[in-house]
N, CA, C, O and CB atoms as a CASP TS submission, in Angstrom:
PFRMAT TS
TARGET T0000
AUTHOR 0000-0000-0000
METHOD Language model
MODEL 1
PARENT N/A
ATOM      1  N   MET     1      92.182  93.031  99.660  1.00  0.00           N
ATOM      2  CA  MET     1      91.713  93.677 100.185  1.00  0.00           C
ATOM      3  C   MET     1      90.167  92.844  99.395  1.00  0.00           C
ATOM      4  O   MET     1      89.831  93.006  98.222  1.00  0.00           O
ATOM      5  CB  MET     1      92.326  95.183 100.102  1.00  0.00           C
ATOM      6  N   ARG     2      89.548  92.103 100.265  1.00  0.00           N
ATOM      7  CA  ARG     2      87.915  91.862  99.850  1.00  0.00           C
ATOM      8  C   ARG     2      86.798  92.235 100.726  1.00  0.00           C
ATOM      9  O   ARG     2      86.643  92.173 101.946  1.00  0.00           O
ATOM     10  CB  ARG     2      87.625  90.419  99.654  1.00  0.00           C
ATOM     11  N   THR     3      86.138  92.600  99.854  1.00  0.00           N
ATOM     12  CA  THR     3      84.905  93.361 100.328  1.00  0.00           C
ATOM     13  C   THR     3      83.542  91.361 100.119  1.00  0.00           C
ATOM     14  O   THR     3      83.206  90.813  99.070  1.00  0.00           O
ATOM     15  CB  THR     3      84.483  95.402  98.668  1.00  0.00           C
ATOM     16  N   VAL     4      83.224  90.972 101.473  1.00  0.00           N
ATOM     17  CA  VAL     4      82.044  91.067 101.604  1.00  0.00           C
ATOM     18  C   VAL     4      80.659  92.211 100.789  1.00  0.00           C
ATOM     19  O   VAL     4      80.256  93.312 101.165  1.00  0.00           O
ATOM     20  CB  VAL     4      82.255  91.168 102.830  1.00  0.00           C
ATOM     21  N   GLU     5      80.145  91.170  99.318  1.00  0.00           N
ATOM     22  CA  GLU     5      79.343  92.652  98.680  1.00  0.00           C
ATOM     23  C   GLU     5      78.223  92.089 100.138  1.00  0.00           C
ATOM     24  O   GLU     5      78.218  91.040 100.782  1.00  0.00           O
ATOM     25  CB  GLU     5      78.444  92.701  96.299  1.00  0.00           C
ATOM     26  N   GLY     6      76.978  93.912 100.265  1.00  0.00           N
ATOM     27  CA  GLY     6      75.388  93.881 101.006  1.00  0.00           C
ATOM     28  C   GLY     6      76.237  94.494 102.590  1.00  0.00           C
ATOM     29  O   GLY     6      75.590  95.257 103.307  1.00  0.00           O
ATOM     30  N   MET     7      77.381  94.168 102.923  1.00  0.00           N
ATOM     31  CA  MET     7      78.281  94.177 103.754  1.00  0.00           C
ATOM     32  C   MET     7      78.257  95.240 104.230  1.00  0.00           C
ATOM     33  O   MET     7      78.437  95.912 103.215  1.00  0.00           O
ATOM     34  CB  MET     7      79.318  93.869 103.411  1.00  0.00           C
ATOM     35  N   GLU     8      78.143  96.154 105.270  1.00  0.00           N
ATOM     36  CA  GLU     8      78.223  97.405 105.893  1.00  0.00           C
ATOM     37  C   GLU     8      79.116  97.657 107.298  1.00  0.00           C
ATOM     38  O   GLU     8      78.845  97.076 108.349  1.00  0.00           O
ATOM     39  CB  GLU     8      76.851  97.722 106.127  1.00  0.00           C
ATOM     40  N   VAL     9      80.369  98.739 107.132  1.00  0.00           N
ATOM     41  CA  VAL     9      80.959  98.882 108.899  1.00  0.00           C
ATOM     42  C   VAL     9      81.256  99.240 109.148  1.00  0.00           C
ATOM     43  O   VAL     9      81.940  99.932 108.394  1.00  0.00           O
ATOM     44  CB  VAL     9      81.480  98.549 109.670  1.00  0.00           C
ATOM     45  N   LEU    10      81.348  99.455 110.294  1.00  0.00           N
ATOM     46  CA  LEU    10      81.031 101.251 111.385  1.00  0.00           C
ATOM     47  C   LEU    10      82.735 100.941 111.770  1.00  0.00           C
ATOM     48  O   LEU    10      83.222 100.000 112.396  1.00  0.00           O
ATOM     49  CB  LEU    10      79.330 101.285 113.523  1.00  0.00           C
ATOM     50  N   LEU    11      83.555 102.419 110.973  1.00  0.00           N
ATOM     51  CA  LEU    11      84.720 102.892 111.178  1.00  0.00           C
ATOM     52  C   LEU    11      84.607 103.778 112.648  1.00  0.00           C
ATOM     53  O   LEU    11      83.657 104.520 112.894  1.00  0.00           O
ATOM     54  CB  LEU    11      85.142 103.693 109.867  1.00  0.00           C
ATOM     55  N   ARG    12      85.809 103.544 113.609  1.00  0.00           N
ATOM     56  CA  ARG    12      86.023 104.503 114.848  1.00  0.00           C
ATOM     57  C   ARG    12      87.278 104.479 114.610  1.00  0.00           C
ATOM     58  O   ARG    12      88.063 103.609 114.233  1.00  0.00           O
ATOM     59  CB  ARG    12      85.582 104.125 116.385  1.00  0.00           C
ATOM     60  N   GLY    13      87.405 106.286 115.067  1.00  0.00           N
ATOM     61  CA  GLY    13      88.506 106.982 115.617  1.00  0.00           C
ATOM     62  C   GLY    13      89.386 107.191 113.770  1.00  0.00           C
ATOM     63  O   GLY    13      89.076 106.514 112.790  1.00  0.00           O
ATOM     64  N   GLY    14      90.398 108.225 113.792  1.00  0.00           N
ATOM     65  CA  GLY    14      90.243 109.055 113.000  1.00  0.00           C
ATOM     66  C   GLY    14      89.478 110.102 112.172  1.00  0.00           C
ATOM     67  O   GLY    14      88.379 110.634 112.325  1.00  0.00           O
ATOM     68  N   PRO    15      90.309 110.196 111.370  1.00  0.00           N
ATOM     69  CA  PRO    15      89.301 111.116 110.265  1.00  0.00           C
ATOM     70  C   PRO    15      87.558 110.763 110.111  1.00  0.00           C
ATOM     71  O   PRO    15      86.605 111.538 110.186  1.00  0.00           O
ATOM     72  CB  PRO    15      89.982 110.797 108.580  1.00  0.00           C
ATOM     73  N   GLY    16      87.606 108.884 109.803  1.00  0.00           N
ATOM     74  CA  GLY    16      86.770 108.329 109.381  1.00  0.00           C
ATOM     75  C   GLY    16      85.390 108.335 110.129  1.00  0.00           C
ATOM     76  O   GLY    16      84.196 108.112 109.925  1.00  0.00           O
ATOM     77  N   ASP    17      86.257 108.722 111.114  1.00  0.00           N
ATOM     78  CA  ASP    17      84.823 108.419 112.987  1.00  0.00           C
ATOM     79  C   ASP    17      83.568 108.506 112.626  1.00  0.00           C
ATOM     80  O   ASP    17      83.126 109.607 112.298  1.00  0.00           O
ATOM     81  CB  ASP    17      84.719 109.870 114.540  1.00  0.00           C
ATOM     82  N   GLY    18      82.938 107.625 112.619  1.00  0.00           N
ATOM     83  CA  GLY    18      81.193 107.620 112.559  1.00  0.00           C
ATOM     84  C   GLY    18      80.935 106.910 110.972  1.00  0.00           C
ATOM     85  O   GLY    18      79.798 106.504 110.727  1.00  0.00           O
ATOM     86  N   GLN    19      81.709 106.814 110.215  1.00  0.00           N
ATOM     87  CA  GLN    19      81.507 106.826 108.917  1.00  0.00           C
ATOM     88  C   GLN    19      80.621 105.451 108.457  1.00  0.00           C
ATOM     89  O   GLN    19      81.309 105.014 107.534  1.00  0.00           O
ATOM     90  CB  GLN    19      82.915 106.960 108.261  1.00  0.00           C
ATOM     91  N   VAL    20      79.433 104.514 108.613  1.00  0.00           N
ATOM     92  CA  VAL    20      79.344 103.323 106.926  1.00  0.00           C
ATOM     93  C   VAL    20      79.726 104.107 106.465  1.00  0.00           C
ATOM     94  O   VAL    20      79.685 105.326 106.298  1.00  0.00           O
ATOM     95  CB  VAL    20      77.996 102.623 105.993  1.00  0.00           C
ATOM     96  N   VAL    21      80.674 102.201 105.961  1.00  0.00           N
ATOM     97  CA  VAL    21      81.404 101.870 104.723  1.00  0.00           C
ATOM     98  C   VAL    21      80.652 100.463 104.178  1.00  0.00           C
ATOM     99  O   VAL    21      79.777  99.792 104.726  1.00  0.00           O
ATOM    100  CB  VAL    21      83.135 101.670 105.059  1.00  0.00           C
ATOM    101  N   PRO    22      81.106 100.340 103.319  1.00  0.00           N
ATOM    102  CA  PRO    22      81.139  98.804 102.030  1.00  0.00           C
ATOM    103  C   PRO    22      82.895  98.241 102.627  1.00  0.00           C
ATOM    104  O   PRO    22      84.101  98.239 102.379  1.00  0.00           O
ATOM    105  CB  PRO    22      81.164  99.567  99.415  1.00  0.00           C
ATOM    106  N   GLY    23      81.929  97.867 103.468  1.00  0.00           N
ATOM    107  CA  GLY    23      83.263  96.415 103.196  1.00  0.00           C
ATOM    108  C   GLY    23      83.119  94.905 104.257  1.00  0.00           C
ATOM    109  O   GLY    23      82.161  94.132 104.287  1.00  0.00           O
ATOM    110  N   GLY    24      84.457  94.825 105.095  1.00  0.00           N
ATOM    111  CA  GLY    24      84.248  93.456 105.026  1.00  0.00           C
ATOM    112  C   GLY    24      85.980  92.619 105.107  1.00  0.00           C
ATOM    113  O   GLY    24      86.861  92.905 104.296  1.00  0.00           O
ATOM    114  N   GLY    25      86.168  91.621 106.202  1.00  0.00           N
ATOM    115  CA  GLY    25      87.753  91.004 105.924  1.00  0.00           C
ATOM    116  C   GLY    25      88.348  91.501 107.400  1.00  0.00           C
ATOM    117  O   GLY    25      87.679  91.778 108.395  1.00  0.00           O
ATOM    118  N   GLU    26      89.942  91.538 107.242  1.00  0.00           N
ATOM    119  CA  GLU    26      90.751  92.640 108.079  1.00  0.00           C
ATOM    120  C   GLU    26      90.670  93.937 108.059  1.00  0.00           C
ATOM    121  O   GLU    26      90.250  94.564 109.031  1.00  0.00           O
ATOM    122  CB  GLU    26      91.899  92.595 107.902  1.00  0.00           C
ATOM    123  N   ILE    27      91.137  94.613 106.734  1.00  0.00           N
ATOM    124  CA  ILE    27      91.030  95.568 106.631  1.00  0.00           C
ATOM    125  C   ILE    27      90.076  96.380 105.464  1.00  0.00           C
ATOM    126  O   ILE    27      89.898  96.093 104.280  1.00  0.00           O
ATOM    127  CB  ILE    27      92.085  95.686 106.725  1.00  0.00           C
ATOM    128  N   VAL    28      89.600  97.378 106.184  1.00  0.00           N
ATOM    129  CA  VAL    28      89.084  98.238 104.640  1.00  0.00           C
ATOM    130  C   VAL    28      90.027  99.664 105.248  1.00  0.00           C
ATOM    131  O   VAL    28      90.619 100.023 106.266  1.00  0.00           O
ATOM    132  CB  VAL    28      86.694  98.621 104.336  1.00  0.00           C
ATOM    133  N   ALA    29      89.645 100.235 103.637  1.00  0.00           N
ATOM    134  CA  ALA    29      90.286 100.982 103.504  1.00  0.00           C
ATOM    135  C   ALA    29      89.613 102.529 104.050  1.00  0.00           C
ATOM    136  O   ALA    29      88.553 102.512 104.676  1.00  0.00           O
ATOM    137  CB  ALA    29      90.657 100.722 102.261  1.00  0.00           C
ATOM    138  N   TRP    30      90.346 103.892 103.747  1.00  0.00           N
ATOM    139  CA  TRP    30      88.339 104.821 103.782  1.00  0.00           C
ATOM    140  C   TRP    30      89.271 105.743 103.193  1.00  0.00           C
ATOM    141  O   TRP    30      90.325 105.673 103.825  1.00  0.00           O
ATOM    142  CB  TRP    30      87.033 105.520 105.704  1.00  0.00           C
ATOM    143  N   ARG    31      89.330 106.460 102.385  1.00  0.00           N
ATOM    144  CA  ARG    31      90.068 107.701 102.029  1.00  0.00           C
ATOM    145  C   ARG    31      91.768 107.018 101.460  1.00  0.00           C
ATOM    146  O   ARG    31      91.982 106.225 100.542  1.00  0.00           O
ATOM    147  CB  ARG    31      90.121 108.883 103.656  1.00  0.00           C
ATOM    148  N   ALA    32      92.791 107.703 102.429  1.00  0.00           N
ATOM    149  CA  ALA    32      93.747 107.256 102.464  1.00  0.00           C
ATOM    150  C   ALA    32      94.244 106.202 103.870  1.00  0.00           C
ATOM    151  O   ALA    32      95.376 105.822 104.167  1.00  0.00           O
ATOM    152  CB  ALA    32      94.367 108.345 102.180  1.00  0.00           C
ATOM    153  N   CYS    33      92.826 105.909 104.606  1.00  0.00           N
ATOM    154  CA  CYS    33      93.248 105.089 105.841  1.00  0.00           C
ATOM    155  C   CYS    33      92.453 104.236 105.949  1.00  0.00           C
ATOM    156  O   CYS    33      91.243 104.019 105.891  1.00  0.00           O
ATOM    157  CB  CYS    33      93.355 105.683 107.072  1.00  0.00           C
ATOM    158  N   LEU    34      94.148 103.411 106.263  1.00  0.00           N
ATOM    159  CA  LEU    34      93.468 101.913 106.545  1.00  0.00           C
ATOM    160  C   LEU    34      92.504 102.121 108.026  1.00  0.00           C
ATOM    161  O   LEU    34      92.399 103.206 108.598  1.00  0.00           O
ATOM    162  CB  LEU    34      94.928 100.522 106.828  1.00  0.00           C
ATOM    163  N   TYR    35      91.823 100.796 108.501  1.00  0.00           N
ATOM    164  CA  TYR    35      91.144 100.214 109.734  1.00  0.00           C
ATOM    165  C   TYR    35      90.817  98.785 109.557  1.00  0.00           C
ATOM    166  O   TYR    35      90.069  98.168 108.797  1.00  0.00           O
ATOM    167  CB  TYR    35      89.848 100.961 110.074  1.00  0.00           C
ATOM    168  N   GLU    36      91.581  98.480 110.458  1.00  0.00           N
ATOM    169  CA  GLU    36      91.265  96.823 111.020  1.00  0.00           C
ATOM    170  C   GLU    36      90.071  96.525 111.659  1.00  0.00           C
ATOM    171  O   GLU    36      89.624  97.293 112.511  1.00  0.00           O
ATOM    172  CB  GLU    36      92.250  96.316 112.094  1.00  0.00           C
ATOM    173  N   ILE    37      89.408  95.337 111.299  1.00  0.00           N
ATOM    174  CA  ILE    37      88.405  94.955 111.902  1.00  0.00           C
ATOM    175  C   ILE    37      89.110  94.617 113.977  1.00  0.00           C
ATOM    176  O   ILE    37      90.207  94.342 114.463  1.00  0.00           O
ATOM    177  CB  ILE    37      87.797  93.460 110.767  1.00  0.00           C
ATOM    178  N   THR    38      87.681  94.865 114.555  1.00  0.00           N
ATOM    179  CA  THR    38      88.182  94.302 115.717  1.00  0.00           C
ATOM    180  C   THR    38      87.020  93.215 116.416  1.00  0.00           C
ATOM    181  O   THR    38      86.461  92.787 115.406  1.00  0.00           O
ATOM    182  CB  THR    38      88.586  95.562 116.698  1.00  0.00           C
ATOM    183  N   LEU    39      86.541  92.726 117.276  1.00  0.00           N
ATOM    184  CA  LEU    39      85.304  91.773 117.828  1.00  0.00           C
ATOM    185  C   LEU    39      84.669  92.640 118.595  1.00  0.00           C
ATOM    186  O   LEU    39      83.919  92.277 119.501  1.00  0.00           O
ATOM    187  CB  LEU    39      85.648  90.416 118.704  1.00  0.00           C
ATOM    188  N   GLU    40      85.023  94.455 118.168  1.00  0.00           N
ATOM    189  CA  GLU    40      82.774  95.390 118.443  1.00  0.00           C
ATOM    190  C   GLU    40      81.967  95.085 117.812  1.00  0.00           C
ATOM    191  O   GLU    40      82.406  94.541 116.798  1.00  0.00           O
ATOM    192  CB  GLU    40      82.229  97.041 118.101  1.00  0.00           C
ATOM    193  N   PHE    41      80.970  95.132 117.842  1.00  0.00           N
ATOM    194  CA  PHE    41      79.992  95.894 117.335  1.00  0.00           C
ATOM    195  C   PHE    41      79.300  96.504 117.662  1.00  0.00           C
ATOM    196  O   PHE    41      78.782  96.405 118.774  1.00  0.00           O
ATOM    197  CB  PHE    41      79.484  95.605 116.910  1.00  0.00           C
ATOM    198  N   GLY    42      78.909  97.752 116.443  1.00  0.00           N
ATOM    199  CA  GLY    42      78.312  98.820 117.573  1.00  0.00           C
ATOM    200  C   GLY    42      76.347  99.039 116.679  1.00  0.00           C
ATOM    201  O   GLY    42      75.694  98.636 115.717  1.00  0.00           O
ATOM    202  N   HIS    43      76.257  99.802 117.692  1.00  0.00           N
ATOM    203  CA  HIS    43      74.674  99.912 117.221  1.00  0.00           C
ATOM    204  C   HIS    43      73.914 101.632 116.124  1.00  0.00           C
ATOM    205  O   HIS    43      74.075 102.842 116.285  1.00  0.00           O
ATOM    206  CB  HIS    43      73.783  99.848 119.084  1.00  0.00           C
ATOM    207  N   LEU    44      73.400 101.094 115.459  1.00  0.00           N
ATOM    208  CA  LEU    44      73.140 102.713 113.978  1.00  0.00           C
ATOM    209  C   LEU    44      72.032 102.537 113.168  1.00  0.00           C
ATOM    210  O   LEU    44      72.034 101.907 112.111  1.00  0.00           O
ATOM    211  CB  LEU    44      74.507 102.895 112.502  1.00  0.00           C
ATOM    212  N   ARG    45      71.392 102.917 113.509  1.00  0.00           N
ATOM    213  CA  ARG    45      70.231 103.261 112.844  1.00  0.00           C
ATOM    214  C   ARG    45      69.566 101.585 112.665  1.00  0.00           C
ATOM    215  O   ARG    45      69.650 100.720 111.794  1.00  0.00           O
ATOM    216  CB  ARG    45      70.615 104.226 111.296  1.00  0.00           C
ATOM    217  N   GLU    46      68.881 101.700 114.009  1.00  0.00           N
ATOM    218  CA  GLU    46      68.973 100.009 114.358  1.00  0.00           C
ATOM    219  C   GLU    46      69.325  98.760 113.728  1.00  0.00           C
ATOM    220  O   GLU    46      68.754  97.675 113.842  1.00  0.00           O
ATOM    221  CB  GLU    46      67.958  99.619 114.617  1.00  0.00           C
ATOM    222  N   ARG    47      70.176  99.010 113.159  1.00  0.00           N
ATOM    223  CA  ARG    47      71.604  98.311 112.687  1.00  0.00           C
ATOM    224  C   ARG    47      72.475  97.974 113.647  1.00  0.00           C
ATOM    225  O   ARG    47      72.903  98.945 114.270  1.00  0.00           O
ATOM    226  CB  ARG    47      72.428  99.134 111.825  1.00  0.00           C
ATOM    227  N   ASP    48      73.145  96.252 114.192  1.00  0.00           N
ATOM    228  CA  ASP    48      74.493  96.267 114.563  1.00  0.00           C
ATOM    229  C   ASP    48      75.591  96.020 113.334  1.00  0.00           C
ATOM    230  O   ASP    48      75.547  95.147 112.468  1.00  0.00           O
ATOM    231  CB  ASP    48      74.623  95.207 115.642  1.00  0.00           C
ATOM    232  N   LEU    49      76.779  97.259 113.565  1.00  0.00           N
ATOM    233  CA  LEU    49      77.540  97.259 112.326  1.00  0.00           C
ATOM    234  C   LEU    49      78.436  96.622 113.155  1.00  0.00           C
ATOM    235  O   LEU    49      78.424  96.796 114.374  1.00  0.00           O
ATOM    236  CB  LEU    49      77.947  98.618 111.456  1.00  0.00           C
ATOM    237  N   ARG    50      79.604  95.532 112.303  1.00  0.00           N
ATOM    238  CA  ARG    50      81.401  95.372 113.555  1.00  0.00           C
ATOM    239  C   ARG    50      81.950  96.757 112.774  1.00  0.00           C
ATOM    240  O   ARG    50      81.555  97.400 111.802  1.00  0.00           O
ATOM    241  CB  ARG    50      83.064  93.314 113.188  1.00  0.00           C
ATOM    242  N   VAL    51      82.957  96.861 113.622  1.00  0.00           N
ATOM    243  CA  VAL    51      83.404  97.973 114.524  1.00  0.00           C
ATOM    244  C   VAL    51      85.136  97.484 113.893  1.00  0.00           C
ATOM    245  O   VAL    51      85.873  96.529 114.138  1.00  0.00           O
ATOM    246  CB  VAL    51      82.874  97.795 116.627  1.00  0.00           C
ATOM    247  N   TYR    52      85.297  99.276 112.570  1.00  0.00           N
ATOM    248  CA  TYR    52      86.671  99.246 112.102  1.00  0.00           C
ATOM    249  C   TYR    52      87.575 100.393 112.940  1.00  0.00           C
ATOM    250  O   TYR    52      87.265 101.584 112.984  1.00  0.00           O
ATOM    251  CB  TYR    52      86.665  99.526 110.450  1.00  0.00           C
ATOM    252  N   ARG    53      88.642  99.860 113.534  1.00  0.00           N
ATOM    253  CA  ARG    53      89.192 100.777 114.157  1.00  0.00           C
ATOM    254  C   ARG    53      90.298 101.204 113.152  1.00  0.00           C
ATOM    255  O   ARG    53      90.490 100.732 112.031  1.00  0.00           O
ATOM    256  CB  ARG    53      89.598 100.343 115.508  1.00  0.00           C
ATOM    257  N   HIS    54      91.079 102.327 113.862  1.00  0.00           N
ATOM    258  CA  HIS    54      92.460 103.206 112.580  1.00  0.00           C
ATOM    259  C   HIS    54      93.419 103.161 112.867  1.00  0.00           C
ATOM    260  O   HIS    54      94.025 103.423 113.906  1.00  0.00           O
ATOM    261  CB  HIS    54      92.613 104.678 112.225  1.00  0.00           C
ATOM    262  N   ARG    55      93.752 102.686 111.615  1.00  0.00           N
ATOM    263  CA  ARG    55      95.504 102.577 111.833  1.00  0.00           C
ATOM    264  C   ARG    55      96.321 103.417 111.612  1.00  0.00           C
ATOM    265  O   ARG    55      97.160 103.425 110.711  1.00  0.00           O
ATOM    266  CB  ARG    55      96.150 101.733 111.167  1.00  0.00           C
ATOM    267  N   SER    56      96.005 104.705 112.972  1.00  0.00           N
ATOM    268  CA  SER    56      97.153 106.230 113.170  1.00  0.00           C
ATOM    269  C   SER    56      98.480 105.455 112.303  1.00  0.00           C
ATOM    270  O   SER    56      98.866 106.300 111.495  1.00  0.00           O
ATOM    271  CB  SER    56      97.769 106.783 115.448  1.00  0.00           C
ATOM    272  N   ASP    57      99.189 104.383 112.181  1.00  0.00           N
ATOM    273  CA  ASP    57     100.188 104.437 111.081  1.00  0.00           C
ATOM    274  C   ASP    57      99.881 104.636 109.859  1.00  0.00           C
ATOM    275  O   ASP    57     100.598 105.390 109.200  1.00  0.00           O
ATOM    276  CB  ASP    57     100.833 103.452 110.992  1.00  0.00           C
ATOM    277  N   CYS    58      98.867 104.079 109.326  1.00  0.00           N
ATOM    278  CA  CYS    58      98.156 103.593 108.052  1.00  0.00           C
ATOM    279  C   CYS    58      97.390 105.138 107.239  1.00  0.00           C
ATOM    280  O   CYS    58      96.597 104.993 106.308  1.00  0.00           O
ATOM    281  CB  CYS    58      96.789 102.249 108.625  1.00  0.00           C
ATOM    282  N   CYS    59      97.718 106.330 107.682  1.00  0.00           N
ATOM    283  CA  CYS    59      96.903 107.580 107.308  1.00  0.00           C
ATOM    284  C   CYS    59      98.238 108.751 106.262  1.00  0.00           C
ATOM    285  O   CYS    59      99.302 109.331 106.475  1.00  0.00           O
ATOM    286  CB  CYS    59      96.225 108.445 109.188  1.00  0.00           C
ATOM    287  N   GLU    60      96.980 108.472 104.801  1.00  0.00           N
ATOM    288  CA  GLU    60      97.846 109.871 104.781  1.00  0.00           C
ATOM    289  C   GLU    60      98.207 111.006 105.156  1.00  0.00           C
ATOM    290  O   GLU    60      98.874 111.703 104.392  1.00  0.00           O
ATOM    291  CB  GLU    60      97.825 110.245 104.289  1.00  0.00           C
ATOM    292  N   ALA    61      97.954 111.320 106.045  1.00  0.00           N
ATOM    293  CA  ALA    61      97.952 112.315 106.843  1.00  0.00           C
ATOM    294  C   ALA    61      99.711 111.899 107.962  1.00  0.00           C
ATOM    295  O   ALA    61     100.645 112.597 108.357  1.00  0.00           O
ATOM    296  CB  ALA    61      96.157 112.287 107.711  1.00  0.00           C
ATOM    297  N   PHE    62      99.435 110.762 108.049  1.00  0.00           N
ATOM    298  CA  PHE    62     100.936 110.249 109.020  1.00  0.00           C
ATOM    299  C   PHE    62     101.827 109.399 108.375  1.00  0.00           C
ATOM    300  O   PHE    62     102.219 108.319 108.816  1.00  0.00           O
ATOM    301  CB  PHE    62     100.634 109.349 110.398  1.00  0.00           C
ATOM    302  N   GLY    63     102.182 109.993 107.158  1.00  0.00           N
ATOM    303  CA  GLY    63     103.208 109.703 106.285  1.00  0.00           C
ATOM    304  C   GLY    63     103.007 108.463 105.655  1.00  0.00           C
ATOM    305  O   GLY    63     103.766 108.175 104.730  1.00  0.00           O
ATOM    306  N   ARG    64     101.830 107.415 106.095  1.00  0.00           N
ATOM    307  CA  ARG    64     101.512 106.475 105.280  1.00  0.00           C
ATOM    308  C   ARG    64     102.031 105.758 105.301  1.00  0.00           C
ATOM    309  O   ARG    64     102.494 105.074 104.388  1.00  0.00           O
ATOM    310  CB  ARG    64     101.402 106.572 104.387  1.00  0.00           C
ATOM    311  N   GLY    65     102.203 105.626 107.475  1.00  0.00           N
ATOM    312  CA  GLY    65     103.400 104.955 107.548  1.00  0.00           C
ATOM    313  C   GLY    65     105.037 104.597 107.831  1.00  0.00           C
ATOM    314  O   GLY    65     105.409 103.819 106.952  1.00  0.00           O
ATOM    315  N   ALA    66     106.223 104.946 108.860  1.00  0.00           N
ATOM    316  CA  ALA    66     107.407 104.502 108.642  1.00  0.00           C
ATOM    317  C   ALA    66     107.842 103.726 108.351  1.00  0.00           C
ATOM    318  O   ALA    66     109.057 103.876 108.217  1.00  0.00           O
ATOM    319  CB  ALA    66     107.867 104.523 109.098  1.00  0.00           C
ATOM    320  N   GLU    67     107.264 102.267 108.008  1.00  0.00           N
ATOM    321  CA  GLU    67     107.697 101.312 107.510  1.00  0.00           C
ATOM    322  C   GLU    67     107.442 100.466 106.377  1.00  0.00           C
ATOM    323  O   GLU    67     107.927  99.401 105.996  1.00  0.00           O
ATOM    324  CB  GLU    67     107.696 100.868 108.194  1.00  0.00           C
ATOM    325  N   ASP    68     106.493 101.279 105.919  1.00  0.00           N
ATOM    326  CA  ASP    68     106.011 100.579 104.782  1.00  0.00           C
ATOM    327  C   ASP    68     104.542  99.350 105.229  1.00  0.00           C
ATOM    328  O   ASP    68     103.673  98.841 104.521  1.00  0.00           O
ATOM    329  CB  ASP    68     107.529  99.746 104.149  1.00  0.00           C
ATOM    330  N   ARG    69     104.741  99.284 106.200  1.00  0.00           N
ATOM    331  CA  ARG    69     103.171  98.023 107.030  1.00  0.00           C
ATOM    332  C   ARG    69     101.979  98.732 106.171  1.00  0.00           C
ATOM    333  O   ARG    69     101.002  98.135 106.624  1.00  0.00           O
ATOM    334  CB  ARG    69     102.636  98.285 109.490  1.00  0.00           C
ATOM    335  N   CYS    70     101.502  99.595 105.257  1.00  0.00           N
ATOM    336  CA  CYS    70     100.287 100.461 105.522  1.00  0.00           C
ATOM    337  C   CYS    70      99.838  99.530 103.598  1.00  0.00           C
ATOM    338  O   CYS    70      98.719  99.488 103.085  1.00  0.00           O
ATOM    339  CB  CYS    70     100.666 102.890 105.827  1.00  0.00           C
ATOM    340  N   GLU    71     101.133  98.952 103.015  1.00  0.00           N
ATOM    341  CA  GLU    71     100.581  98.768 101.427  1.00  0.00           C
ATOM    342  C   GLU    71     100.609  97.244 101.407  1.00  0.00           C
ATOM    343  O   GLU    71     100.268  96.634 100.393  1.00  0.00           O
ATOM    344  CB  GLU    71     101.661  99.520 100.043  1.00  0.00           C
TER
END
């Protein structure tokens, strides 16, 4: 997982909903959950941020995925 330095993203759904975190690339990890990139942008504090959607099959609270697709 590669992070683009200085880039922040907006998380949607799951336990991290509404969090702004450093990230970039296809997937962002927040605590024990994965979030996937979308084509959406969210507006927060006068900034446009790329939106990443929660993957419920890859969250520790949900058993980290039934088929080990999360690692």
